[in-house]
C-alpha positions as CSV (number, residue, x, y, z in Angstrom):
1,M,104.7,109.5,116.2
2,Q,106.4,110.8,113.1
3,I,104.2,111.5,110.1
4,R,105.3,112.0,106.5
5,R,102.9,112.9,103.7
6,M,103.5,111.0,100.5
7,T,101.7,110.4,97.3
8,V,101.0,107.1,95.6
9,T,102.3,107.4,92.1
10,Y,102.6,105.2,89.0
11,K,105.5,102.9,88.9
12,P,108.0,104.5,86.4
13,G,108.5,102.9,83.0
14,A,106.5,102.0,79.9
15,N,104.5,98.9,79.0
16,G,106.7,96.6,80.9
17,Y,105.2,97.9,84.1
18,L,101.6,97.3,83.2
19,F,99.6,94.6,84.8
20,K,99.4,91.4,82.8
21,C,96.6,89.9,84.9
22,P,93.4,90.0,82.8
23,I,91.4,91.8,85.5
24,Y,93.8,94.7,85.6
25,A,95.3,94.4,82.1
26,G,96.7,97.6,80.7
27,K,96.6,99.5,84.0
28,Q,99.7,100.9,85.5
29,K,101.0,99.6,88.9
30,P,100.8,102.0,91.8
31,M,104.0,102.6,93.8
32,L,105.2,104.1,97.0
33,R,108.9,104.9,97.5
34,I,110.1,105.6,101.0
35,T,113.5,107.0,101.4
36,N,114.1,109.4,104.3
37,R,115.7,109.9,107.7
38,F,112.6,108.7,109.4
39,L,113.5,105.1,108.4
40,L,116.8,105.4,110.4
41,S,115.2,107.1,113.4
42,S,112.6,104.4,113.4
43,G,115.2,101.6,113.6
44,F,115.3,100.5,110.0
45,R,118.7,99.9,108.4
46,V,119.8,98.9,104.9
47,G,119.3,95.1,104.5
48,D,116.8,94.7,107.3
49,P,114.0,92.3,106.4
50,V,110.5,93.9,106.7
51,E,106.9,92.7,106.7
52,V,104.3,94.9,105.0
53,A,100.7,94.4,106.0
54,Y,97.8,95.7,103.9
55,E,94.4,96.5,105.2
56,N,91.6,98.8,103.9
57,N,93.3,102.2,103.8
58,I,96.1,101.0,106.1
59,I,99.7,99.8,105.2
60,T,101.9,98.8,108.1
61,I,105.6,98.2,107.7
62,T,107.2,96.2,110.5
63,K,110.8,94.9,110.9
64,A,110.6,91.1,110.4
65,L,112.0,88.8,113.0
66,V,115.1,86.8,112.0
67,I,115.3,83.4,113.6
68,N,118.9,82.0,113.7
């Protein structure tokens, strides 16, 4: 298993990146950016469709199946 330490940051930009939903109004959106060689070594290529699953304290990114 390959592990990479990353930090959740705020999405860059000004007011255009703030939540508009009344519950989260005025709060900045969190962001993760993944760009590294581990994507290639894990079988992800540019243009591949992916599925991202969110659970409590877990985010799983899986290559999506393409049905022709």
